[in-house]
N, CA, C and O atoms as CSV, one atom per row, in Angstrom:
chain,resi,resn,atom,element,x,y,z
A,1,UNK,N,N,-17.473,9.247,23.620
A,1,UNK,CA,C,-18.175,10.125,22.623
A,1,UNK,C,C,-19.063,8.967,21.742
A,1,UNK,O,O,-19.428,9.220,20.594
A,2,UNK,N,N,-19.305,7.945,22.265
A,2,UNK,CA,C,-20.133,6.798,21.776
A,2,UNK,C,C,-19.586,6.483,20.335
A,2,UNK,O,O,-20.434,6.232,19.479
A,3,UNK,N,N,-18.495,6.473,20.041
A,3,UNK,CA,C,-18.247,5.841,18.389
A,3,UNK,C,C,-17.746,4.296,18.611
A,3,UNK,O,O,-17.410,3.611,17.645
A,4,UNK,N,N,-17.726,3.903,19.670
A,4,UNK,CA,C,-17.493,2.580,20.102
A,4,UNK,C,C,-18.909,1.615,20.020
A,4,UNK,O,O,-19.000,0.390,19.936
A,5,UNK,N,N,-20.072,2.762,20.085
A,5,UNK,CA,C,-21.545,1.938,20.455
A,5,UNK,C,C,-21.929,1.575,18.866
A,5,UNK,O,O,-21.964,2.497,18.051
A,6,UNK,N,N,-22.125,0.637,18.584
A,6,UNK,CA,C,-22.661,-0.102,17.133
A,6,UNK,C,C,-24.041,0.530,16.730
A,6,UNK,O,O,-24.954,0.626,17.551
A,7,UNK,N,N,-24.132,0.871,15.691
A,7,UNK,CA,C,-25.397,1.340,14.758
A,7,UNK,C,C,-25.920,0.570,14.237
A,7,UNK,O,O,-25.191,-0.204,13.616
A,8,UNK,N,N,-27.476,0.311,14.166
A,8,UNK,CA,C,-28.101,-0.686,13.610
A,8,UNK,C,C,-27.949,-0.134,11.786
A,8,UNK,O,O,-27.678,1.025,11.468
A,9,UNK,N,N,-28.141,-1.009,11.020
A,9,UNK,CA,C,-27.975,-0.948,9.359
A,9,UNK,C,C,-28.909,-2.099,9.170
A,9,UNK,O,O,-28.575,-3.233,9.511
A,10,UNK,N,N,-30.092,-1.831,8.624
A,10,UNK,CA,C,-31.192,-2.527,8.020
A,10,UNK,C,C,-31.380,-3.051,6.769
A,10,UNK,O,O,-31.709,-2.174,5.971
A,11,UNK,N,N,-31.282,-4.340,6.211
A,11,UNK,CA,C,-31.232,-4.487,4.847
A,11,UNK,C,C,-32.751,-4.884,4.662
A,11,UNK,O,O,-33.323,-5.622,5.463
A,12,UNK,N,N,-33.284,-4.412,3.693
A,12,UNK,CA,C,-35.042,-4.865,3.294
A,12,UNK,C,C,-34.932,-6.070,2.838
A,12,UNK,O,O,-33.934,-6.600,2.350
A,13,UNK,N,N,-36.297,-6.636,3.051
A,13,UNK,CA,C,-36.582,-7.905,2.610
A,13,UNK,C,C,-36.156,-7.956,0.938
A,13,UNK,O,O,-36.189,-7.047,0.109
A,14,UNK,N,N,-35.743,-9.396,0.790
A,14,UNK,CA,C,-35.648,-9.547,-0.558
A,14,UNK,C,C,-36.176,-11.292,-0.852
A,14,UNK,O,O,-35.826,-12.334,-0.298
A,15,UNK,N,N,-37.036,-11.054,-1.836
A,15,UNK,CA,C,-37.696,-12.306,-2.051
A,15,UNK,C,C,-38.325,-12.524,-0.947
A,15,UNK,O,O,-38.984,-11.711,-0.299
A,16,UNK,N,N,-38.039,-14.130,-0.617
A,16,UNK,CA,C,-38.591,-14.856,0.432
A,16,UNK,C,C,-37.981,-14.407,2.143
A,16,UNK,O,O,-38.461,-14.660,3.247
A,17,UNK,N,N,-36.688,-13.621,1.719
A,17,UNK,CA,C,-36.122,-13.555,3.097
A,17,UNK,C,C,-36.610,-12.196,3.974
A,17,UNK,O,O,-36.869,-11.153,3.373
A,18,UNK,N,N,-36.693,-12.272,5.154
A,18,UNK,CA,C,-37.280,-10.972,5.980
A,18,UNK,C,C,-36.212,-9.903,5.994
A,18,UNK,O,O,-35.054,-10.254,5.765
A,19,UNK,N,N,-36.444,-8.814,6.204
A,19,UNK,CA,C,-35.316,-7.810,6.521
A,19,UNK,C,C,-34.425,-8.403,7.537
A,19,UNK,O,O,-34.858,-9.238,8.332
A,20,UNK,N,N,-33.192,-8.005,7.544
A,20,UNK,CA,C,-32.343,-8.432,8.375
A,20,UNK,C,C,-31.428,-6.840,8.823
A,20,UNK,O,O,-31.026,-5.969,8.053
A,21,UNK,N,N,-31.335,-6.898,10.113
A,21,UNK,CA,C,-30.560,-5.752,10.813
A,21,UNK,C,C,-29.271,-6.440,11.382
A,21,UNK,O,O,-29.313,-7.511,11.987
A,22,UNK,N,N,-28.094,-5.716,11.132
A,22,UNK,CA,C,-26.696,-5.756,11.421
A,22,UNK,C,C,-26.318,-4.566,12.294
A,22,UNK,O,O,-26.918,-3.503,12.139
A,23,UNK,N,N,-25.544,-4.665,13.022
A,23,UNK,CA,C,-24.568,-3.459,13.860
A,23,UNK,C,C,-23.398,-3.311,13.733
A,23,UNK,O,O,-22.551,-4.176,13.958
A,24,UNK,N,N,-23.161,-1.976,13.283
A,24,UNK,CA,C,-21.917,-1.519,12.637
A,24,UNK,C,C,-21.013,-0.834,13.889
A,24,UNK,O,O,-21.502,0.162,14.423
A,25,UNK,N,N,-20.055,-1.202,14.245
A,25,UNK,CA,C,-18.937,-0.879,15.056
A,25,UNK,C,C,-18.033,-0.125,14.397
A,25,UNK,O,O,-17.560,-0.622,13.375
A,26,UNK,N,N,-17.598,1.180,14.792
A,26,UNK,CA,C,-16.468,2.094,14.162
A,26,UNK,C,C,-15.069,1.409,14.896
A,26,UNK,O,O,-15.268,0.941,16.017
A,27,UNK,N,N,-13.842,1.325,14.419
A,27,UNK,CA,C,-12.740,1.043,15.143
A,27,UNK,C,C,-11.678,1.424,14.031
A,27,UNK,O,O,-11.911,1.803,12.883
A,28,UNK,N,N,-10.496,1.237,14.629
A,28,UNK,CA,C,-9.211,2.113,13.956
A,28,UNK,C,C,-8.374,1.296,13.942
A,28,UNK,O,O,-8.212,0.670,14.989
A,29,UNK,N,N,-7.556,0.989,12.829
A,29,UNK,CA,C,-6.629,0.191,12.459
A,29,UNK,C,C,-5.191,0.980,12.202
A,29,UNK,O,O,-5.129,1.882,11.366
A,30,UNK,N,N,-3.912,0.524,13.071
A,30,UNK,CA,C,-2.627,1.183,12.793
A,30,UNK,C,C,-2.129,0.321,11.484
A,30,UNK,O,O,-1.806,-0.866,11.447
A,31,UNK,N,N,-2.168,1.273,10.438
A,31,UNK,CA,C,-1.333,0.630,9.233
A,31,UNK,C,C,-0.252,1.331,9.104
A,31,UNK,O,O,0.062,1.757,7.992
A,32,UNK,N,N,0.576,1.598,10.308
A,32,UNK,CA,C,2.109,1.872,9.876
A,32,UNK,C,C,2.123,3.429,9.567
A,32,UNK,O,O,3.251,3.911,9.673
A,33,UNK,N,N,1.050,4.391,9.182
A,33,UNK,CA,C,0.986,5.300,8.791
A,33,UNK,C,C,0.846,6.710,9.956
A,33,UNK,O,O,0.943,6.603,11.179
A,34,UNK,N,N,0.625,7.861,9.272
A,34,UNK,CA,C,0.659,8.812,10.434
A,34,UNK,C,C,-0.587,8.722,11.356
A,34,UNK,O,O,-0.486,9.079,12.529
A,35,UNK,N,N,-1.469,8.371,10.982
A,35,UNK,CA,C,-2.827,8.308,11.662
A,35,UNK,C,C,-3.438,6.982,11.524
A,35,UNK,O,O,-3.161,6.429,10.459
A,36,UNK,N,N,-4.141,6.377,12.265
A,36,UNK,CA,C,-5.129,5.254,12.258
A,36,UNK,C,C,-6.186,5.478,11.305
A,36,UNK,O,O,-6.738,6.548,11.047
A,37,UNK,N,N,-6.437,4.154,10.734
A,37,UNK,CA,C,-7.535,4.208,9.696
A,37,UNK,C,C,-8.820,3.781,10.114
A,37,UNK,O,O,-8.943,2.688,10.667
A,38,UNK,N,N,-9.731,4.478,9.924
A,38,UNK,CA,C,-11.094,4.200,10.633
A,38,UNK,C,C,-11.747,2.916,9.557
A,38,UNK,O,O,-11.705,3.079,8.337
A,39,UNK,N,N,-12.222,1.901,10.053
A,39,UNK,CA,C,-13.180,0.994,9.574
A,39,UNK,C,C,-14.435,0.386,10.332
A,39,UNK,O,O,-14.554,0.784,11.490
A,40,UNK,N,N,-15.095,-0.232,10.020
A,40,UNK,CA,C,-16.258,-0.921,10.171
A,40,UNK,C,C,-16.240,-2.472,10.875
A,40,UNK,O,O,-15.640,-3.359,10.267
A,41,UNK,N,N,-16.834,-2.746,12.023
A,41,UNK,CA,C,-16.904,-4.059,12.372
A,41,UNK,C,C,-18.515,-4.734,12.236
A,41,UNK,O,O,-19.369,-4.203,12.946
A,42,UNK,N,N,-18.842,-5.619,11.548
A,42,UNK,CA,C,-20.296,-5.753,11.541
A,42,UNK,C,C,-20.696,-6.961,12.559
A,42,UNK,O,O,-19.992,-7.971,12.550
A,43,UNK,N,N,-21.696,-6.885,13.344
A,43,UNK,CA,C,-22.151,-7.828,14.560
A,43,UNK,C,C,-23.398,-8.015,14.010
A,43,UNK,O,O,-24.075,-7.167,13.428
A,44,UNK,N,N,-23.720,-9.389,14.263
A,44,UNK,CA,C,-25.317,-9.738,14.070
A,44,UNK,C,C,-26.237,-9.188,15.619
A,44,UNK,O,O,-27.438,-8.922,15.592
A,45,UNK,N,N,-25.409,-9.107,16.832
A,45,UNK,CA,C,-26.366,-8.562,18.198
A,45,UNK,C,C,-25.398,-7.583,18.416
A,45,UNK,O,O,-24.177,-7.731,18.440
A,46,UNK,N,N,-26.279,-6.223,18.626
A,46,UNK,CA,C,-25.433,-5.265,19.088
A,46,UNK,C,C,-24.636,-5.432,20.863
A,46,UNK,O,O,-23.833,-4.602,21.288
A,47,UNK,N,N,-25.045,-6.535,21.577
A,47,UNK,CA,C,-24.195,-6.896,22.518
A,47,UNK,C,C,-23.145,-7.825,22.346
A,47,UNK,O,O,-22.706,-8.421,23.330
A,48,UNK,N,N,-22.581,-8.067,20.951
A,48,UNK,CA,C,-21.092,-8.857,20.570
A,48,UNK,C,C,-20.544,-7.362,20.544
A,48,UNK,O,O,-19.328,-7.550,20.563
A,49,UNK,N,N,-20.737,-6.018,20.513
A,49,UNK,CA,C,-19.597,-5.232,20.546
A,49,UNK,C,C,-18.381,-5.330,21.082
A,49,UNK,O,O,-18.298,-6.008,22.105
A,50,UNK,N,N,-17.289,-4.766,20.606
A,50,UNK,CA,C,-16.002,-4.981,21.346
A,50,UNK,C,C,-15.846,-3.578,22.266
A,50,UNK,O,O,-16.007,-2.442,21.820
A,51,UNK,N,N,-15.513,-3.902,23.575
A,51,UNK,CA,C,-15.106,-2.575,24.268
A,51,UNK,C,C,-13.574,-1.841,23.952
A,51,UNK,O,O,-12.532,-2.340,23.526
A,52,UNK,N,N,-13.854,-0.675,24.285
A,52,UNK,CA,C,-12.793,0.366,24.077
A,52,UNK,C,C,-11.357,-0.379,24.533
A,52,UNK,O,O,-11.131,-0.585,25.725
A,53,UNK,N,N,-10.473,-0.737,23.557
A,53,UNK,CA,C,-9.109,-1.280,23.851
A,53,UNK,C,C,-8.344,-1.266,22.784
A,53,UNK,O,O,-8.446,-0.510,21.819
A,54,UNK,N,N,-7.476,-2.213,22.981
A,54,UNK,CA,C,-6.229,-2.690,21.715
A,54,UNK,C,C,-6.766,-4.298,21.567
A,54,UNK,O,O,-7.108,-5.126,22.412
A,55,UNK,N,N,-6.685,-4.333,20.267
A,55,UNK,CA,C,-6.735,-5.434,19.880
A,55,UNK,C,C,-5.960,-6.159,18.713
A,55,UNK,O,O,-5.446,-5.435,17.860
A,56,UNK,N,N,-5.864,-7.198,18.629
A,56,UNK,CA,C,-5.104,-7.735,17.511
A,56,UNK,C,C,-5.942,-8.827,16.824
A,56,UNK,O,O,-6.625,-9.462,17.628
A,57,UNK,N,N,-6.063,-9.212,15.513
A,57,UNK,CA,C,-6.496,-10.318,14.926
A,57,UNK,C,C,-6.259,-11.486,15.391
A,57,UNK,O,O,-5.079,-11.777,15.586
A,58,UNK,N,N,-7.147,-12.319,15.648
A,58,UNK,CA,C,-7.046,-13.516,16.197
A,58,UNK,C,C,-6.797,-14.305,14.825
A,58,UNK,O,O,-7.360,-14.064,13.757
A,59,UNK,N,N,-5.615,-15.527,15.130
A,59,UNK,CA,C,-5.590,-16.639,14.125
A,59,UNK,C,C,-6.508,-17.222,13.244
A,59,UNK,O,O,-6.366,-17.694,12.116
A,60,UNK,N,N,-7.695,-17.067,14.143
A,60,UNK,CA,C,-8.790,-17.606,12.953
A,60,UNK,C,C,-9.612,-16.751,12.423
A,60,UNK,O,O,-10.811,-16.990,12.276
A,61,UNK,N,N,-8.958,-15.500,12.031
A,61,UNK,CA,C,-9.341,-14.627,11.450
A,61,UNK,C,C,-8.962,-14.695,9.741
A,61,UNK,O,O,-9.580,-14.164,8.819
A,62,UNK,N,N,-7.620,-15.614,9.682
A,62,UNK,CA,C,-7.201,-16.007,8.359
A,62,UNK,C,C,-7.401,-17.311,7.936
A,62,UNK,O,O,-7.402,-18.309,8.656
A,63,UNK,N,N,-7.598,-17.253,6.552
A,63,UNK,CA,C,-7.810,-18.469,5.833
A,63,UNK,C,C,-7.018,-18.690,4.643
A,63,UNK,O,O,-6.300,-17.762,4.273
A,64,UNK,N,N,-7.032,-19.847,3.936
A,64,UNK,CA,C,-5.901,-20.169,2.836
A,64,UNK,C,C,-7.074,-20.200,1.895
A,64,UNK,O,O,-8.119,-20.794,2.162
A,65,UNK,N,N,-6.805,-19.372,0.515
A,65,UNK,CA,C,-7.732,-19.410,-0.456
A,65,UNK,C,C,-7.843,-21.040,-1.412
A,65,UNK,O,O,-7.326,-22.136,-1.194
A,66,UNK,N,N,-8.502,-20.685,-2.199
A,66,UNK,CA,C,-8.424,-21.936,-3.009
A,66,UNK,C,C,-7.125,-21.957,-3.903
A,66,UNK,O,O,-6.870,-22.927,-4.617
A,67,UNK,N,N,-6.304,-20.828,-3.831
A,67,UNK,CA,C,-5.049,-20.672,-5.004
A,67,UNK,C,C,-4.159,-20.902,-3.850
A,67,UNK,O,O,-2.970,-20.731,-4.117
A,68,UNK,N,N,-4.459,-21.284,-2.498
A,68,UNK,CA,C,-3.225,-21.616,-1.402
A,68,UNK,C,C,-2.759,-19.888,-1.092
A,68,UNK,O,O,-1.658,-19.592,-0.629
A,69,UNK,N,N,-3.533,-19.147,-1.351
A,69,UNK,CA,C,-3.146,-17.519,-0.737
A,69,UNK,C,C,-3.659,-17.406,0.563
A,69,UNK,O,O,-4.759,-17.909,0.791
A,70,UNK,N,N,-3.018,-16.805,1.489
A,70,UNK,CA,C,-3.327,-16.521,2.608
A,70,UNK,C,C,-4.393,-14.898,2.537
A,70,UNK,O,O,-4.109,-13.799,2.061
A,71,UNK,N,N,-5.300,-15.252,3.036
A,71,UNK,CA,C,-6.192,-14.327,2.991
A,71,UNK,C,C,-7.230,-14.158,4.418
A,71,UNK,O,O,-7.604,-15.080,5.143
A,72,UNK,N,N,-7.538,-12.763,4.553
A,72,UNK,CA,C,-8.532,-12.279,5.861
A,72,UNK,C,C,-10.152,-13.220,5.407
A,72,UNK,O,O,-10.854,-13.176,4.397
A,73,UNK,N,N,-10.244,-13.919,6.544
A,73,UNK,CA,C,-11.947,-14.400,6.598
A,73,UNK,C,C,-12.835,-13.262,6.823
A,73,UNK,O,O,-13.112,-12.817,7.937
A,74,UNK,N,N,-13.330,-12.747,5.542
A,74,UNK,CA,C,-14.381,-12.150,5.510
A,74,UNK,C,C,-15.379,-12.187,6.530
A,74,UNK,O,O,-15.523,-11.224,7.284
A,75,UNK,N,N,-15.995,-13.089,6.608
A,75,UNK,CA,C,-17.226,-13.069,7.771
A,75,UNK,C,C,-16.870,-14.037,8.914
A,75,UNK,O,O,-17.635,-14.669,9.642
A,76,UNK,N,N,-15.583,-14.003,8.898
A,76,UNK,CA,C,-15.026,-14.644,10.360
A,76,UNK,C,C,-13.717,-14.101,11.271
A,76,UNK,O,O,-12.993,-14.732,12.041
A,77,UNK,N,N,-13.699,-12.581,10.851
A,77,UNK,CA,C,-12.815,-11.810,11.723
A,77,UNK,C,C,-13.099,-11.900,13.112
A,77,UNK,O,O,-14.236,-12.163,13.506
A,78,UNK,N,N,-12.396,-11.753,13.678
A,78,UNK,CA,C,-12.249,-11.927,15.175
A,78,UNK,C,C,-11.230,-11.307,15.802
A,78,UNK,O,O,-10.055,-11.418,15.455
A,79,UNK,N,N,-11.738,-10.454,16.995
A,79,UNK,CA,C,-10.293,-9.648,17.635
A,79,UNK,C,C,-9.983,-10.267,18.925
A,79,UNK,O,O,-11.039,-10.738,19.346
A,80,UNK,N,N,-9.123,-10.465,19.667
A,80,UNK,CA,C,-8.767,-10.789,20.878
A,80,UNK,C,C,-8.118,-9.501,21.612
A,80,UNK,O,O,-7.630,-8.686,20.829
A,81,UNK,N,N,-8.046,-9.232,22.787
A,81,UNK,CA,C,-7.655,-8.225,23.448
A,81,UNK,C,C,-5.889,-8.269,23.356
A,81,UNK,O,O,-5.348,-9.342,23.625
A,82,UNK,N,N,-5.122,-7.203,23.012
A,82,UNK,CA,C,-3.729,-7.243,22.900
A,82,UNK,C,C,-3.322,-7.795,23.993
A,82,UNK,O,O,-2.931,-8.910,23.647
A,83,UNK,N,N,-3.177,-7.679,25.129
A,83,UNK,CA,C,-2.893,-8.383,26.347
A,83,UNK,C,C,-3.048,-9.840,26.315
A,83,UNK,O,O,-2.018,-10.511,26.383
A,84,UNK,N,N,-4.222,-10.450,26.218
A,84,UNK,CA,C,-4.624,-11.568,25.794
A,84,UNK,C,C,-3.816,-12.264,24.765
A,84,UNK,O,O,-3.399,-13.401,24.983
A,85,UNK,N,N,-3.545,-11.575,23.538
A,85,UNK,CA,C,-2.782,-12.234,22.545
A,85,UNK,C,C,-1.358,-12.249,22.663
A,85,UNK,O,O,-0.596,-13.013,22.070
A,86,UNK,N,N,-0.989,-11.152,23.647
A,86,UNK,CA,C,0.507,-10.952,23.792
A,86,UNK,C,C,1.087,-12.196,24.759
A,86,UNK,O,O,2.200,-12.717,24.688
A,87,UNK,N,N,0.067,-12.492,25.623
A,87,UNK,CA,C,0.304,-13.624,26.834
A,87,UNK,C,C,0.277,-14.721,26.321
A,87,UNK,O,O,0.519,-15.675,27.060
A,88,UNK,N,N,-0.012,-14.969,24.944
A,88,UNK,CA,C,-0.040,-16.295,24.504
A,88,UNK,C,C,1.066,-16.863,23.396
A,88,UNK,O,O,1.157,-17.949,22.823
A,89,UNK,N,N,1.812,-15.732,23.350
A,89,UNK,CA,C,3.155,-15.935,22.543
A,89,UNK,C,C,4.254,-16.615,22.975
A,89,UNK,O,O,5.247,-16.707,22.253
């Protein structure tokens, strides 16, 4: 159905910065509820889109903030294929 194909989103020029295009890919997360939850993954290049499959968050997707609390790295989120992640445990 093409839901995995990233769609371009262009931000207009601002000040001396040129317009910027990013590519948003739909994905679904199992949050423990009855149905998966849709979210978007942003890519700088459409060629970086993830193929259809099951993924886990890579350990590098987390960081410790200035208060010592664990949080999701907003601009560094990376997914790894589920089988690859499971093999490394």
